[in-house]
C-alpha positions, 0 to 999 in steps of 0.5 A: 500500500502506497503511502501518501506524504502528510501534506497530501493527507492534510490537503485532502482533509482541509478539502472535506475528505474527513476519512483522510484524518484517519490515515494521520492518526494511524501514523501518529497515534502511537508516537504521541501516546509514548511520548504522553506516557513518558511525560505523564507516567500513567497510561490512562492520562496519556491515552487522554492526552492522545486523544485530546491532541487528535481532537484539537488537530482535527478542528484546527488542521485548517490553521496548520502552517506547512513551514513545519512537519506535521508531526512537529505540530502534533508533538507541540500540541502534545507537550502543551497538554502535558504540561497542563495536565501536569500543572492540574496534577500538581493541585489535585493529586490522585492515588493509584488502585494498583499500589498497596493500602496498608491494612491494620495487619497486612498490605494488600493489593487492589488488583490481583497479580499476574502469575504469568511472568517468566522469572520473577527475580529478574523481572523484579530487577528489571522493574527496580531499574526502570523505576530508578531510571523513570524517578531520575527522569522525572526529577529533571525540570519539566523542560529538560525532561521534555527535551530528552524524551524527544531525543532519546525516545522520539529521536527528534533533530534538535531543530524539531525540538526546538520548534516543538518547545518554541526555543532556539537550537542552542537552548535545546542543547544546553538543556540536553547537556544539563540534563545529561549531567544531571542524570549521570550524577544521579544514576552513578551509583547504579552504573557498573564500572 
């Protein structure tokens, strides 16, 4: 199946072909979802943000300027929505139904454990390491975290990140260098010599 460039699909949508937008969603839903998840650490919130990104993109597709790539425009919308969600979460914290609850006699889980895991010990070590790295990433200032996620997990160029974050390329490089140094310092105890 031949894939059309984003520009041709956007032009079809602007001309009234509403079904053409589905092709854009198919291309970018997973990358946007993964980006939002990396920033929000919640699958549910990431799904909500992803849905809102495509809703806003569809409603505002006529305002899209063909100066940047469509993916850059989508990631900028996602970034803004994630920052709004993070600000809201600071004011209205929630709790997870998956976390242990302290009881009078024992801790208990609100969800039944999946026992189909291959090796509990290796899964535990892997999970611990992921939690440590996630905590280090989450401790970064928001802009540094966004820059790291876009560069490391979305493989975007400095120029694309600068457009998404509305800053200069040198500011992106500076943010990434500060983030790299901070992560190195926080994770040096876990790196084997």
